[in-house]
N, C-alpha and C positions, 0 to 999 in steps of 0.2 A: 504494500500500500504506500502511495506517495505521500510524503509529509507536506502539509499545507504551508505554503510560504507567505501568502498574503491574500488580501481580498481585493479583486479588481472589478470595477464596473465599466463595461464597454457601452458607449452610447453612439450608435451609428445607424442610419436608416437603410443601409445596404445589407440585406440579409446574408448574402454569401460571405461578406467580410465578417459579420458577426459570428457565423458558424465556424469560419476558418480560425479567427482569433481565439474563440472559445476553446476549440479543440487543442490549439497550440499551447495556450496558457495552462489548461488543465493537465496536459501531458507533462508540463514542467513543474507541476505541484501547486498551482495557484487555484484559489477558490474564485470562480468567475460568475458574474451575473451580467445580463445583457438587457438593453433597452433600445428601441428603434425611434423613440421620440424624446423630446425634452421633458414632457409631462411624465412619461414612464420612468425616466431617469431620476427625477426628483422624488417620485414615489419610492423607488428603491433606496435612495439615500436617506429618506426620512424613516423608513422601516428598519434600517440597520446601517451601521457604519461601514464605509468602504475606505481602504487605505489609499487606493489610486483610482482615478477616473480617466478613462480613455475616451476623449470627446472629439467627435467630428464637428467642424465648424459649420458644415452644411446640413441643417436639420429641417424637416418639413414644417415644424410648428414653432420654431424659435430661432432667433439669431444666436449663433454659437458664442460670440463675445459677451452678449447679455447673459447667457446662461452661465458662462464662466464667472461673471461678476456675482451672480446670485449664489453660485456654489461657494465662492471664497467668502461671501458674507455669512452664509448659513453654516458652512462647514470649513472654517478657516484653515485647519491643519491638514485637510485632505489635499493630496497632490494631484494636479490635473495635467495630463499630457494631451496636447492639442494635435489633431490629425488634420493636415491641410494638403491641398493640391498645389502644384508648382505655381499656378497663376494667382494664388492668394498668399504669397509670402509676406506681404505687408501686414495682413491680418495676423499672421503667426507672430510677427515681431510685436505687434500691438498686444497680443495675448500675454507675452512674457512681461510686458510693462504692467499688466493688470493682475499678475500673480500666478500665471501658469508655471508649472515646473519646467517644462520644455515643450518643444514641438517636433513633429516628424512629418516629412513630406511623403506623399504617395508617388510611386510605389516604394515600399520599404522592405529591407531584408529581415527575416525572422531574428537573426542574431542582433541586429540593431534594435529591434523592438524589445527583445528580452533584456538587453543591457540597459536600456532606458528605464524599463520598469523596475529592475533591480535597484538602480540608483534612486529612483523616486521612493521606493519602499525603505531604503536606507535612511533617506531624509526624514520620512514619516516616523521611523523608529527613533531617530535622534530627537525629534520634536517631542515625542511621547516621553522619552527619558528626561528631557529638559523640564517638561511640565511636572513630572513626578518629583524631580529634584526640587523644583520651586515649591511644590506643595509641602514636601517634607521640611524644607528650610523655613517656610512660613509657620509650620506647626512648631518647629523648634524655637523660632523667634517668639512665638506667642507664649510657649512654656517658659522661656527664659525671661520674657517681660513680666510674666506673672511672679516668678521667683524674685526678680529684681525690684518689683514695685510694691510688694506687700511685706510689711513688717509683722503683722498680726500672727501669722502661723508660728513664729519662733519667739514671740514676746507676749507675756501675759500681764505684766505689771501695769499699774495705772499710769506711771510716769512715761513708759514707752508708748502706751496707747494714746496719751495726750500728744506726744511727739508725732505719732502717726497721723493724728487728726490735723495738727498744725501743718504737716507736709501736704496733706490733701488740699488745705486751703491756700497755701502760698506757692506751691510748686508751679502752677500754670502761669504765675506772674514772672516778671523780669527782675524781681527784687534780688539784691545780693544777700548772701547768707553766711553767717559765721557760726561754725560748730565748735563747741568747746567740750572738754572732758579729758579724763585721764587716758593714758595710752592703753589701747586694747579695748576700749569701750564700744567701738563700732562706728566711729565718726565717718570713716570712708564708706562704710555700708550705707549710712544715712545719706551721704552725698550722692551715691549711686541711685538711691531711691528718688531723691529730689530730681535728678536729671531724667530718670526714666519716666516720671510723671509729668515732666514739663513739656512745653510746646517745642522744645529743642531736642526732644528725645531721638529723633531720626538722624540727628547730626552728631558729630563726635563729642565724647567727654574726654578731655585731655588732662592728665594728672602730673603735677610737678611737686615733688617733695623738697621743700626749701632747705631742709637739713641734710639732704643727701648729696649736695653739690658744694664744692668750695666756692667762696665768695667770688673768685675770679671767673668762675664758669657759669654761675647761675644767671647772670644777665644775658649772656649769649643764648642759653637754653630758653629763656623766656621771650626775648625780643627777636632772636635770630641774628644772623650776620651775613655779610657778603664776603666773597673770596678776598683774602688779603687784609681783612679788617684787623687782624692781629696775628702774631706768630702761631702757626699751626692751622689757621683758617684756610684750608686747601680748596674748599668748595663752598658755595652758597648753602646756608642752612636757614630754613624759613622760621623756625622757632615755634614755641608752644602757643603763642597768641594766634599766629596764622593757622596752626593746626586745629585750633578750637573754633575757627570761624563758623558761625551759625550754630554752635553748640555751647558747651559748658567748659570753663577752665576751673579745675580744682587745685587749689594751692594748699598743700598740707604743711603743717608746722610754719605758718605764716610769720610767727614771732622770731623765726630764725632767718628771715630774709634780711639782708643788709639794709641799714637805714637809708642810704642814698638810693638804693634800688626801690625801696618802699616809696620814696618821693617820686621817682619816675613812673612807677606803676600807678600811683594815685592820679597822676596827670592823664594816664591812659584811660582810667575809669571816668575822669571828668570830661575829657575832650573826645574820647572814642577814636583816637588815632595814635600812631606810634611810628618809630623809625628804627629799623634794624641797625645793629652796630656796623659802622663803616659805610652806611648808605646815606644818600641825600634824599631818598624818596620817602615821603610820608604816606603811610598805609592806613586804611580804615580798620578799626578793631570792632568785631561783632561777636561778642561772647557774653555769657552770663558767668559771674564769678561766684564760686563757693569756696570759702576758706575755712581752715580748721587749725586748732592749736591745742596741745596738751598742757601748755603753760598757763597758769592762772592769769586771766586778762588784767586784773588790777595790778598784779606784780609786773606784768609785761609793760604796762603803761608807766608805772612808777620807775621801773629800772630802765626805761627808754629802749626797751627791746621792740616795742611796737609803737609806731607813730599814732598819736591821738587822732589826727585828721584822717588817716587811713582806716583806723578802727571804726570811726563813726560812718565812714563811707561803706565799709563792709557790713556794718551791724544793722542793716535794715531789719533783718530777722536774725535773732540769736537762738540757737538750739543748744542747750546745755545737757549733755548726755550723762546721767548719773552713773557712778561706778556700780559694778555688779553686786558688791556687798550691800548696797542700799536697795536692791530690787531682786531679792533672792527668789521671788516667785517666777522670775524668768529662767531660772536654772533648769527646772524640769523640761520645758519645751526645747531649750537650747541643747540639753543633753540628748534628748530624743533625736533632734535634727542631726547632731554631730555623729551619733552612733550609726544612724542610717547612712550618712555620707561616707564614713570611713569603712563601714562594712561593705558597701557597694564597691568602693575603690579596691578593697582587698579581695573582693569576690568571695565573701564568706557570709554565713547567716548572721543576722543581727543578734548580738549577744544580749541577754538580759542583765540587769544590774542588781546584785544582791542588796537587800534592804539596808544592811549595815554599811555597805560601800556607798549607797546613795545618800545615806545620812552624813557620811564624811564629806561628800560633795556639797551638801547643804551647809555644813558647819564651817567649811573652809572660807577664809576671807577674800580670796581671789585678788591679790594685789595686782596681778597682770590682767584682770578683768576677763572679758569674753575670749580674748586671744589665748590667755592662759588656760581657760576652760577647754577651748578647742584642742589645744596641744595635749592637755591631760586626757581627753577622751580618745584622741588618736593613739596615744601611748597605751591606754587601757584596752582598746579594741585590738591592737596588734598583739598584745599579750594574752588576750582572753582565750580560754580553753573550754571546750565542751559547752559552748554557748552561754558562758556566764562570766561576768566581771565581778570579782570580789575585791576586798580591801587590798590584797597583795598585788592586784593588777593596777592599782592606782600609783601615781608618782609618789616618791618617798615623802615629800613635804606635806602631801595631803593626808598621808597615813598617820602623821603625828597627832597626839591629842590636842584639842583646841587650846588648852591652857599653855602647853609647851610652844605651840605656834606663836602665841602672843608674846611669850617670854623671849623667844628668839628674835622676833621683829623689834621688840623694845630694845634688846641689846644692840641690834644693828643700828637702830635709829638714834639711840642716846647712850653711848658708852660713858659710864659715869666714873669709873675708877682709873685715875691716871696711872700710867705705867703698865697697865694690863694689855690694852689693845687700842690703837689709834683708829680713827674713822677710815683712814686709808687702808689700814690692815683689814678692817671689816669688809670694806668694799672689794679689796683684792681677793679675799677669801670667798666672798659671795660670787664674784665673777668666775673664779676657779670651780666652785661647786656647780654653777650653771653650765659651764663648758663640759664638766665631767658628766653631768646628767644628760646633756645633749650629745654626748660622744664627740665633742670637738666641733660640732656644727655651729658656726658663728651666727648664722641667721636665726636658728632656733634659740640659741642662747640669748641673743638680743631681744627676741620676742618674749622669752621667759622672764627676762629682767625688766621688760617694759621700757626699753630704750631703743633708739635708732642704731642701725648697724654702724654708721660713721662714728657715733658716740662710743660704741663698744670698741671699735678699732683704735680710737684715740686713747681709751683707757688701757687697752692691751699694751700699747706703746708706752704709756706712762708708767705702768707697773712692770714693764719688761717681761710680759708673759708671752712666751713663744710656743707655738703649736707645731 
């Protein structure tokens, strides 16, 4: 039995041609239907989908070009091959302009006919694959948008629900936003949600961590530069402001931006234009700014780390994210979310958490906030056996009794007996413990300590810690 290769509709008013083509195509594995008029052809098309249409321009009840127009309107992805006589070549060319796949002139060789149909079917297959891919991409985007734009599935506290309501109200506006809170509380997640719910959500969200770049580099990263603007500028670089055009610019750790650069950035916010380094061209700036800082705003203003005029420009809306220790009702949904996430990543069943282990999670003060909780759950899921997370699968610091945790934190924060241990000694020991717990992974150690990686690198250098 011949395998069916595709579905072909032949529309031609000459019966001998219909019978000959039908026999030829069926012999080569095609499913063939025929029609001798335009009306019959449309009836076949409406009753079922055809991959290719073989259309003679000379029909008794319709003009072939008009029928082509109608087919491409009603069945846009169907490929139409036009059959024409030598004296109607101009019509054949016109048919290509109107969307026909190709044309073939009478008389034609069987090999030429079969080759043309194979190519048309290949195009039809590619179009179908494209449409399926677009549909899958759309579904993924919708699922991703849902995850990015909702806070409620992973937060249960009154404070976070109030933040969620505030985002709903102000995200569609163009207002600037300042997000404050300790490291690891989820400030960047909130920035993502604001952008995703905004009118700029279809355009980029560009992120710049002001603490992650040396002062000499951050200006070029933000404003861009032209080739030759400074030593090492080998090519033009558009910069973050240009990349965020039409979208959102997220400036993390804004209090670590150099003061002179804060002045320049304030002018951009006021005048909505800027100039890349080394360039004489003034460019338009079109972005919404969301800024964040883990440094207390009052101290940042008092210590002149953050310019007051820039603060007031950014502070149209301020979102203060409370630390996890002040909203422990968020711990259960966050734990459930992280357990599911890491179990899927590790391709293992979701482990249950023993009641005594879960109580440890609730009792712990989480100085590293949600980020520390996420790392702790990843650690526990990796170590889980037989579908269960017990106390032994939790990180060592969480296993300690609550009273001992408080004693250790007090000792680190306020060493009172001179000659026993200096603050530098305590900090150095704490860094070494974090590195040991993270098996030398500096990124995870910085997250555990609640500091930025550049800060950790500086402290490693200061205390001559070599890995």
